C-alpha positions in Angstrom: -10.7 81.8 69.0 -10.3 79.0 66.2 -11.2 76.7 68.9 -14.0 78.5 69.8 -15.5 78.3 66.7 -15.0 74.6 65.9 -16.9 73.9 69.3 -19.4 76.4 68.1 -18.8 78.4 71.5 -18.2 82.1 72.0 -14.8 83.6 72.4 -13.9 86.9 74.6 -11.1 88.6 73.6 -9.3 90.8 76.7 -8.4 94.5 75.5 -4.9 93.1 77.3 -4.4 90.4 74.2 -1.1 90.1 72.6 -3.2 90.3 69.0 -5.6 93.2 67.9 -9.2 92.9 68.3 -9.5 93.4 64.4 -7.0 90.7 63.6 -8.9 88.1 65.6 -12.0 89.4 64.0 -10.2 89.0 60.4 -8.6 85.7 61.0 -12.3 83.6 62.5 -15.0 85.6 60.9 -17.4 82.8 61.5 -16.5 82.6 65.4 -18.9 84.6 67.9 -16.9 87.0 69.5 -17.0 89.1 72.7 -14.8 92.0 73.6 -13.8 92.4 77.2 -13.0 95.5 78.6 -11.6 97.7 81.9 -12.0 100.8 83.2 -8.8 102.8 81.6 -7.8 106.0 83.9 -8.5 107.7 80.6 -12.6 106.6 80.0 -11.9 108.1 76.2 -9.9 104.3 75.8 -12.5 102.5 77.2 -15.0 104.1 75.4 -12.8 103.7 71.8 -12.2 99.7 72.4 -15.7 99.5 72.7 -16.4 101.4 69.5 -13.8 99.6 67.6 -15.2 96.4 68.9 -18.4 97.2 67.3 -16.9 98.2 64.3 -14.9 94.9 64.2 -18.3 92.9 64.6 -17.8 91.5 68.3 -21.3 90.6 69.1 -21.2 91.9 72.9 -19.3 94.0 75.5 -17.9 92.5 78.6 -17.1 95.1 81.2 -15.2 93.8 84.1 -16.4 95.4 87.3 -14.6 93.6 89.8 -11.2 94.9 89.7 -11.8 98.0 92.1 -8.3 98.0 93.5 -4.8 96.5 93.3 -4.1 93.2 93.8 -1.6 92.4 96.9 1.7 90.5 94.9 4.5 89.7 96.4 7.3 92.4 96.2 4.2 95.1 95.7 1.7 96.4 94.5 2.7 97.5 91.0 1.3 95.4 88.1 4.6 94.7 86.2 4.1 94.1 82.5 7.5 92.5 80.8 8.6 94.6 77.7 8.2 91.5 75.8 4.2 91.7 75.9 2.7 93.4 73.2 -1.0 94.6 73.9 -1.8 96.1 70.7 -5.7 97.3 71.7 -4.0 99.1 74.7 -1.0 100.6 73.1 -2.6 102.0 69.6 -4.4 104.5 72.1 -1.7 105.5 74.5 -0.2 108.0 72.0 3.0 107.4 71.9 5.7 110.2 70.7 6.9 109.7 66.9 9.8 111.2 68.0 11.1 108.3 70.7 13.3 105.7 70.0 12.6 101.7 70.0 14.0 101.8 73.6 12.0 105.1 74.5 9.3 103.6 72.9 9.4 100.4 74.8 9.4 102.1 78.0 6.6 104.7 77.4 4.5 101.4 76.9 5.5 100.0 79.6 4.7 103.0 82.2 1.8 103.2 80.0 0.3 99.8 80.6 1.8 99.9 84.2 -0.4 102.7 85.1 -3.1 102.2 82.8 -6.2 100.4 85.3 -8.4 103.1 87.3 -9.7 101.2 90.4 -12.6 104.0 90.7 -15.8 103.1 89.1 -19.5 104.2 89.4 -22.2 103.1 88.1 -22.1 106.7 85.9 -19.1 104.6 84.3 -21.2 101.5 83.4 -24.0 104.0 81.9 -20.9 105.3 79.8 -20.5 102.4 78.2 -24.0 101.7 77.7 -24.6 105.0 75.8 -21.0 104.2 73.5 -22.9 101.2 71.5 -25.7 99.2 70.5 -24.4 96.0 71.7 -25.2 94.1 74.3 -23.2 94.8 77.8 -22.6 92.3 80.5 -20.9 93.2 83.2 -18.7 90.9 85.1 -18.1 90.8 88.7 -21.3 90.9 90.2 -21.1 88.9 93.8 -24.3 90.4 95.5 -28.2 90.4 94.7 -28.0 94.5 95.3 -25.3 95.0 92.4 -27.0 92.4 90.3 -30.5 94.7 90.7 -28.3 98.2 90.3 -26.8 96.5 86.9 -30.8 95.7 86.1 -32.0 98.8 86.7 -28.6 100.8 84.9 -30.1 98.3 81.2 -27.4 95.6 81.2 -28.2 93.0 79.5 -26.1 89.9 81.3 -24.6 89.9 84.3 -21.6 87.5 84.5 -21.3 86.0 88.6 -17.6 86.2 88.7 -15.2 86.7 91.7 -12.0 87.5 89.5 -11.0 84.1 89.9 -10.3 85.1 93.4 -7.3 86.6 92.9 -8.1 90.1 93.1 -9.1 90.2 96.7 -9.0 87.8 99.5 -12.2 86.4 101.5 -14.5 86.6 98.3 -17.7 84.1 98.3 -17.3 81.2 95.5 -19.4 82.2 93.0 -21.6 79.0 92.9 -22.2 80.2 96.5 -24.0 83.4 95.0 -25.5 82.1 92.0 -29.0 81.7 93.1 -29.8 84.4 95.1 -28.6 86.7 92.1 -30.4 84.5 89.4 -33.5 84.4 91.8 -33.2 88.5 92.2 -33.2 89.1 89.0 -35.5 87.1 87.7 -35.6 87.2 84.2 -34.9 90.3 83.6 -30.8 90.0 82.5 -28.9 86.6 81.3 -27.2 85.3 84.0 -23.4 83.6 83.5 -20.9 82.5 86.1 -17.5 81.5 86.1 -15.4 80.0 88.3 
């Protein structure tokens, strides 16, 4: 975040970050910060994170929508998160029972994070995020003209053309190959960003 501020560029903080969104905001108040969220099985968690980011002074919400299925991983499809990794933005929302021992808390958090993501999304879910904040919402993961136009129709302010690093699904197009078509179709109705 400090490096982004020094380079006068935007820093996007993941909801899975190991430092809370409030702490990052407090440490680098002059850096332009966006906050990234994905759809959590409990939609209230997603919406709570969006509201916390707005309150903490983030300037936009980056909503990842291209995480629609569990990626194939050697040894199984479960995402395994080490119990050593802390994710304060998400675990603050986990509702950890106070009566648990430290070991039980770690196991509770581990299970919560392993099963947290929801791969069933709709444009109505996107609308719920738009309604929860005054911040501009950037949808990340658009790869087709049809989805780009749908995003604009639903009121997003920007589109991030992204294939999630081509690591979630096989055989996706390179972002550069679909960029021109999306830019032409959107025709200035939303800002367009691209990642590699």
